[in-house]
N, C-alpha and C positions, 0 to 999 in steps of 0.2 A: 371457467372451467378447470384451469389448471390446478388449482389447490385443491380441490376434490379430487382429481385425478391423481395428484400426488399422494394423498392419504390413502387411496385404495391400493396405490402400489406399495407403499411403505406399511400399511397395516392390511394385507390382504386376508381373506378367510379361506382362500383357495390357490394353489400355486401348480400351474403345469410346467413339467420338466421335458422338454424335447430331449429325445436321445438318451431318456434315462436308463441306465444300466446297472448290474451289480459290479462292473469293472470300474474301480477307482482311477485306473490310468486314462480312461475318458472323460471328457469334460461333465458328459450328462450323469456320468456314474459318481464324479467326485460331488457334483451340487446335490444331487438325492442324497449322498451320504451326509452331507452337512446339514441338510434340511433336517434329517432324522435325528443326526448326532445331537444338535442344538436344541431339539425339543419343540420343533414348530407344531402347534396346537392346531392350525387349520388343516383344511383337505389337501393332501399331495395327490398330484396325478400324474403319474408317469406316461408318457407317450412313447410308445414302441411297438411299431408294426408286427414284431416278431416275438412277443410275450403277453402270456395272459397275466402274468404279474413279476413284479419286480421288487425283491426284498419284501415279499409278502403282501405288497400293496397292488390291488387291481389297475393294470395297465391298459390303456386304451390305443387301438391302432393310429388313431388320428384325433386331433381336438374337436373335430365336428361330432364325433361318437359319445362325449361326454355329455350327460343330461342337462346340468345346470351350467351357466354362463361361469367361466374361471375369471377370477379379478386377475391375476399376474400369470403370464407365460414367461419363460426363459429359454432362450435358444441360444445354442451351440453349435448350429448345423453349419455345413460348406455353404460357401456363398451363394452358389448356384441353385442352392434349394431354399433360400430366403424368402425370396417373393412368393413362391408357392405357400411356405408354412405361415407367411404372415397374412396371405388371402384366406387360408382357413381359420386363422384366429379371428379375423375381421368377421367372418363370416358365422362364428361360433360364439360373437359378443363377448370376445375377450376384452377385459377394461384396459390393460396396459402390456406391453411387451419390452422385456430385457434382451437386447441383442448382443451377446459377446462376440460374435464373428466380426473379423476384422477385412480389410480389403476394399473399403469404400471410399468417401471423398478423401481421405488420407493417403490412398495410395495411388490413385490415376482418375482420368477423366471417365474411363468407363464405370469404376467404382462409385464417382460422383453421381452419374447418371442413375445407377442403381438404387442409390442412396434418395436422390430426388423422387424416384417411383415408388420406394417404400413409405416416404412421408405423404405422399399424395394418396397411395392407398390407404394410409392410417386416417389421415384427415376426412377421406370421404365416409370412412364409419365410425367415426369418434375416437377410435382405438388411440392410446397414446404410446409412444415409444420412448424408451432408455438406450441411449446409445446412438447407433451402434460402436463398437469398437470399445467397448467398455468392460469391467469388472464385474460389474453389479454391485449390490447393496447389501447391508449388514443394519439390522434394527434389534438391538440385543432385549429391548424393552417388548417386543413381540416375539421374543426367540426365532428370529428370521436370519437366516444366513442364505442367502440367494447370491452365491459367487463359487466358482471353482478353485480358487486361490487355496494353496496351501497352507496359509498362515492361519486357516479356521481349524486348524490341527491342535485345537488347544480344548482344555476340559471345558471351558464354559467362556460365554460371552459375556465381559464384563459390562454390566450396566452403568451408565453414567448420564452426566448432562451436557456431553459436548455433540453437538451437532457438526460433521465434516461432508463437505461437498469437494470432489475432485474431478479435474478433467482427466487425469491421468489416473487409470485403472491401477497400474504397477505401483504407482507412487502412493496411492490409496491404501494397497494392502500391506505395503512395506512400513508406511506411517503407522497403520494400524497395528501391526506386529510390534514395532518398538513401543506404543504407547501401552498394547496389553502387557508386555514385560514390565512396563513402568507401573502398573497396576492403574492406568487411565482408563476410565470407563468413557462410554458412547452413549447417546442418545440414538443417533443414527450416523452411518457412513455409506455415501453414496457416490459411485462412479459414474460420470456422464459421457466419457468418450467423445464423440463428434456433435453430440447437442443436436442433432437432425431435427429433433421434435422438442420433448422437454429439455429445458436448458438450466443454467445456475440460477437465473432469478425466480423461475417456478420452485425451484427447492429453497431458495433462500427465503422466499415468500413464506413458505410452509413452516420453517424452522422459526420464524419470528413468531408466529403464533402458536408454536408447538409448545405446550406447558412441560414437556420432559426436555426441552432444550433451555440452558441458561446461557451458553457462550457457542458462538457460531464460527467456525473454521472453514477457511476455502483456499483451495489450489486453484489458480485461474492461468490460462493460457490466453484466452481472448474472449471478449464480451459480445455478445449477441444484441444487447440492447442496454447500451451504457445509460441512459438517463433512467430507466427503470432501475438499474442497479443502484444508482445514485439515490433515487426516491427510496427503495427499500432499506438501503445504508440509515437514512435519516429515521426512517419508522423503526428500525433495530435500535438505533440510540434512543428513542423515546419509550421504547418497550424497556430500556434497560438491560439489553443484551449485548455485550461486547461483541465486535465482530473483528477477527483476525484472519488477515489474507498474506499468501506467498504468491507472487506473479512472476511468471518468467517475462523476459524481454526488459531486464533492467538496464540493460547496457545501450549505448549508443549504436553498437556495431552493425544492427540490423535497421538503423533509422538513416533515411535518406539525408545528405548534407544537405541543409537549406540555406537561403539566401539569407537570413538575417540573425542577429545574434539571439533574438528572441527564440527562433525556430530551433536554433542548435542547443539552447539552454533550455528548452520547454518542449522534449520531445515526448514521445508518446508514454513512456513509463513516469515522466516526470508530471505529467498531467494526471495520470492514473494516481500517483502518491498525492497530489496536491487535493484531488477530489476526496479520497480517502481521508485524508486530515480533515477536510472541512465537513466531513460526515461523520465523523468519530472513529473511523476505522484504523486498527493498528496494521500496519505492512511490516513483514518481517523477511528474512531472506532464506529461512531453513525450516521444512516442515515439522521436523522433529522438535524444536523449540517452540514453534507455534503450537502444537499440541501439549506440550509441556505447561506453555503458559496459559493456555486455556484451563488447564486442570488447577493451576495457581488461582486463576479468576473464580473458577467455580468453588473452591475451597475457602477463599478468603474475600472474595469480592474485590471490588476498586480500590485502589490504594488510598489513603488517608493523610499521607504524608510523603515527603521524599528522602527522608533522612535515611542511611543505610548503615546498619552496624555490620562489622566483620569478626567472624568468630572462627578460630583454629586451635588445635591442640599442638600447633608447631607455631615458631616465630616466623619461620620462611612461610609457612601457608599464609599468615596474616599478612606479611608484608607484600606478598604479590596478589592478594585479595585488594589490599588498600590502593596500589599501585593502578588494578584494573579498574578498579570503581573511579578514580581519579580520571584517567586515560580516557575514560568511556563518557565524561561529560556528567557522570552522577555525583551526587553529594553525600559525602562522609556525614553521620550524624554527628552531632556535638552532645555530649553528655551532661545533664546537670551537675552541679557540685554534689548534690546529695546522693547522687547515682555513684558518682567516682569516690565518694567518702565511703559509702556502704561496700565498693568493689575493694579499697585498700585494705578493710579487713579479712579481703579472701584471697587477695592476691598480692604480688610483689609490686611497690610502686610504679616501675615503668609499665606494667601491663593493666593496671588499675583503670584502662581508658578504651577508646575505640581506636585499635582494633583490640580484641582480646586475644591474647595469647594463654592457652590454658595450661601449658608448661610452667607457667609463673605462679600456679596456686601456692597458697602458704601452707595448707594442709597437705597429708598424704594422698596419694591416688588410690583411692577406695571407692567401693561403690556408692553412689550418691553423692561423691565430692563435688560434681560440676552443676547439681540441681540448683542450689542457691545462686550461683553465679550467672547461670543462664536467665533463672528469674528477675535478677537485678537488672542483668543487663538488656534484656529484652523487653523489661518493663519500663525502660526510659521512654517518656512521650517523644523524644525525637526519633527514636528507633522505630521507623515505621516498616522496614522490611531489614533481613537479616542474610548475609551472604555466609555460609559456612563451608571452609575450606577444609576437608576431612582427610589429613594426612595418617600415616600408621601412628598409632600411638599404644602404649601397654594396655592390655585387657581390651584387645583391639574391637572385638565384636561387643562385648559388654558396654566398653565406653561410648562405642558410636552409637548403639542403642539408647544409652541415656541421653546423650547429647541431643540425638532426634527426638525421644519423647518429651525433653524439657521444652524444645523450641515448638514443639507441636501443643504442649500443655500451654505456653505463653500466647497461643491463639493468634499470632502476628504470622503474615507472610515469611516465609524464608526460602532460600533455594540452597541446597546442600550439592556440594561437588564431591565425588569421590575419587580421589587423585590418585591413589596406586593402582597398578594393574591386577594381576591375578591374585597377589597377597591379600586383596580386599573382597574376593569373590564370597567369602564367607559374611562379610558386613553387607555386601550388597543383599544377600538372602535373607539376613536379619531385618533389612531396612523394609524389603518387600511384606515379610511378616507383619509388620506393625504398620504396613499402608503408608509409609512414608517414602514420597518422591524423591529421587535424588538424580542427578544428571554426572554424566562421565568427564564431562569437559569442564574447564574454566570459561571457555568462550562460549558454551552454551548456557552457562549460569548467568553470565555479563548480559548475552542475549535477551534472555528472559527478564532478567532486572530492567534493562534499559526499555522494553516493550511495555513491561508493568507499569513503569512510571512515566511513560509516555501518555498514557490514560490521564494523568493530571492536565495535561495540555491540551486535551481533546474536548472542545467547547462547541457541541452542535448549535448553531443559531435556531433560535425559537421563532424569530421573524423574519420575513424578506428583508433585503437591503433597502434602504431608503434612498430615492432619487434626489441627487444634489439640486439644489435650486439654479435656476438660469441654464438648464440645458436646453437645446431645441426640442422643441414640442413634435415636430415632424423633421425628422432626420434627411439630410439630402441623399440622392442616390448617387450612388459613387461610381466613376467610370475610371478606369485605369488607362496608361499608368500616370500615377500621380508624381509630380515634382516634387522638391522639398518645399518650397515655399507653399505650394497647394497645402501638403500636408500639415504644415503649421497652421494654415487658415482653419483648416478642420478643427485642429487642436484650439485655437482660438475660440472658436464656436463654442466649444465645451468648457471654457472657462479655465484652460490651462494657460499658464503664463508661458510667454513666448519674447525671446530676446526681440529688440525693435530691430527691423531690417527692411529692407526692398530689393525685389527683383530687378534686375537692369539687363535687358537685351542688348546694350551696346555701352561702349566705355564712356561717352558723354551723360547717358543718364546714371552710370555708376558715380561719376563725380557728382553730379547733383544729389544723388541720393546720399553720399557720404558727407556733402555739405549740410544737409539736412538733419542727419543723424548726428553729426558732429564726432571729429576727429580725436583719438584714434579709431580704426574700425578694422574689420575682418571682412575679407572677401573669398567666397567659396563658389566654386564651379558649380552650375547646374547643368546637368546632363542626364539623358536617360539611362538606365542600366548601370550607372556607376554607384557602387556602394561605399568603397573605402576612399574617400575622396584625397585624405591628406596622404595616403601612401603613394599616388602617383603625380604628386604635387599640385594637386587641385585646390589649396588652401594657402592663405598668405595672411598672416598677423601683424598687428600693430600698424598699419598703413596711416600716415600722418599727413598726407598732403596730396592735391590733384594729381602732381606728377607721380606721385607714388600709386594712386589709384590705376592711372593708365597704364604705367609700367607693370603691375601686378596682372592685369587684365591679359596683356600680351604674354605673360609668363605662365599664365593658367592656361590660356588657349592651347599655346604650344606645347605644353605638358599633356594637355588632354589628348592633343593629336597623336601622341604616341601609343596611345591606350585604346581609343576608340574613334570610329569615323566622325569627319566634321559633321555631318549631319545631326548626330546626337548631341552637341555643343549648343545649349539654348542661351546662355549668356553666365550672369554671376548673381550671386547675392551679396549684397554689401550690409553688414550688420554691426552692431554695437560691440565695442570691446568689452566683455563682461569680466569683472574683477570677481574670481571664484575660488573657493577652497578646497570643494568635494565634487566629485563627477558621480552623478547616480544614471540608472538606467531604469525607464519605465517601459515595458514592452507588452503588446498582445499577440495572441496568436490563436486561430481557430483550430481547435484540436477534431480531427475525423470523427472522435466517438462522443466527445464531452461537450464540444461547443467552443466559445470563446474563453481563453484563459488570460489573467492578467500576470505580470510579472514586474517584481521591482528588486532593485539590489543596486550594489556599487557597479558603476560602469567605466567609460572610458575604453581605450584602444586595448585594455588588459583584462576586459571582461570575461572572454573565452579562456584565458591563460589561467586565471584564479577565480573562477565564479564565486559570488557571494551574493546568492539572489534567493527569492521566496516566490512561488508559484500558488495562484489560487483561481478556482472558475469564477468568471466573470458573470454579473456584476458585483462590486464589494460597496460597502459602505466606508465612510472615513475611519470609524472606529477599528474596523476589521483591517483596513489599510495600514493603521497605526501599528497594529499587532504585527501584522507581516513585517514591517519595519523593525520592529524591537528583535524578530527572530533572527536578523542578519548578524553575522559573526563579527562585523566591523561597526556593528550599531554604536557602540560607545563613541565612536568619532563624531557621531551626529549629536550626541547627549552630553557633551561637555568633559569629554576625556582629559584627565591631566590638564585642566584649565583651559581647554579649548572652548571657543564661543559654540553655543548651542545653535543647531539649527532649527528653523520654525517647522517642528515635525506636523502640527497642525495643517499647515501650508502645503507641505510635501504630502501627507496623507489624503488631502482633498485633492491634489492633483492626481494621486493614484486612483481614486473613487471614480474622478471625472472620465479618465482614460479608459477605466473599466467600463463605464456605463457608455461610452463612444464605440467599444468593442460590442457591448450588447446591443446596441441598436443598429450595427452595421453588420451584424453575424452574417447576413447572408452573402455579402459581397467582399467584407474585409478580411483577408487571409492572415494578414500580420502587419505590425506597426512597430517601430523602435522610435523612441526617443533616447538617443545616446550621444552626447550626454545630456542629462538633465543637471546643471550644473547649480552650486548653493552659492548665493551671492555672500562675499566676504563682509559686505556693509551690514545686511540685515538676517542672513541666514535663510532667506527665502529661494524658493527654488525657479528655476528659468530654463526652459528649453531652448538648445541652441543648436541642436542638429535632429531630424527627425526624417524618417523615411517609410514608406508603406507600400505593400503589395496588393492590389484589386483583383478580384476574379474577374477575368474578361466576360 
């Protein structure tokens, strides 16, 4: 029912305004004013018990006095009158209610209780709610402005193809205002507030099927249904609709410190970002940049290549642009020889390349003097998008307009940064008049280009990952806590390579194990609750004799006694000494919203000091696992960097995939698991798990 409910709310035939008045200083007065100002064509129903008419429109003392059921009512009444108002709406058959009023679950326990009461009331009647604690919605294609925000004091609502869903009302209207000033148009803007009833996914679902929407933008604080969100993201990708998201909670400040490396590296936002990447969603950190990038996607569609051209009237502007492109990990386009040859007929030799410094043109700076330069430069096949650094220049407004028109005519994506302050106010107005988008800061331009080019990396899998051969057909029931050798037995059952080792509860058995394995060996403490064994002296390396085994046993037991009760000490693991060259980490963590996640990266004791990891929803197949490996900053170390032997990427990817299926199979009980390190043998480049731990739900 949600989809039909959303459409009725976004495209109503009738709207009731509670508290409607002619006083624009009041919420109801402004809402009514904006409905009329922007030409809503449906029936407007003012609710005011003290007036027969409001602004010349027949008013009603209560919603029950209206003859026909109303599609949408908007309420900005005091909290103590909300329940009665909603009760009247339900009895009158109102389809949906937008609640501007605040002071509900976001405020205190009493507010939460009232919010629960109004949701229960609405569900009994079939009426839907938007809010409370929201700023309403805007649908330019329907001439609908259902909000009290002063940002609607504009001559008209720009129609466009961007759908914008926001949990924050103030942020929605602020971003709408900035976008409106930049000439960006919307299909729909909706503020959800507390999401007490209708929530993000309801509107997300609607926008995927909305013909007026080409790009979907969202500001998210929290998800009510993470799995539905993930499913809808995949549906949006199939529909060819880019999805852009800004989400709060990106830092670890609000995330509890966790027991394992994986938990600290795969916090809530990391999991959200990983799901977005797998589902084709672009994540950004700024709402303005998100909407400008959405406008770029509406105008030009997805990128066709990754080469970026830099163009400026100034050598300094061009130089800064090139530096920022390189520092951001973007690629500067390489012009073809024939392009450079043509440019040499128009520019001085040093400027006849990427970047273009327009100050180096051979001819005089007259009207049209930049046209051919732009045509040749932007026409190069490797220039997929351009960064224009617009400094001051002679004939400023005319020259800026020519540059903008030239790049618009080229038909390729570009981002234009207006660098001066008030000296460029005339230029800004000239750009608006020709509908040329621009940004005020180079940071915004780079943010847009990075987001735009990141679409090239978004490949949503069309098929489900295949289960590797040889996995257990019926996974064992886990009960914790698990000791290290028990975790490794679980890994071995899933086909993950593990170092040869044996658990020994006493020194004699440790000696026997060492002689079976062959010297030299490693000895490690086995004790409940100990995480960083080497930090407390619980590990001994390169043990070469029976006497050394017994001595190591005593040293380890003594060291552990200083940090843990004797009852926690269970014995020692005796393991082969692996000659290795690289340390990796494979981890799994059960995210509260998205379920099991798998992590891979460079490991060892410095994993949290210098994280180089990639996260993905589990399970993954070996192909996807290898893609994860290739995204690591230090991946070249595994791939033959400067003559180093190559690691066996297929074997590492297979291990990652198998661990991810272990996470999938034990999602109900397995909270987290680390293999750290998973070492790469020096002899053959294959992976071997030499340390592992896990947390199982009690």
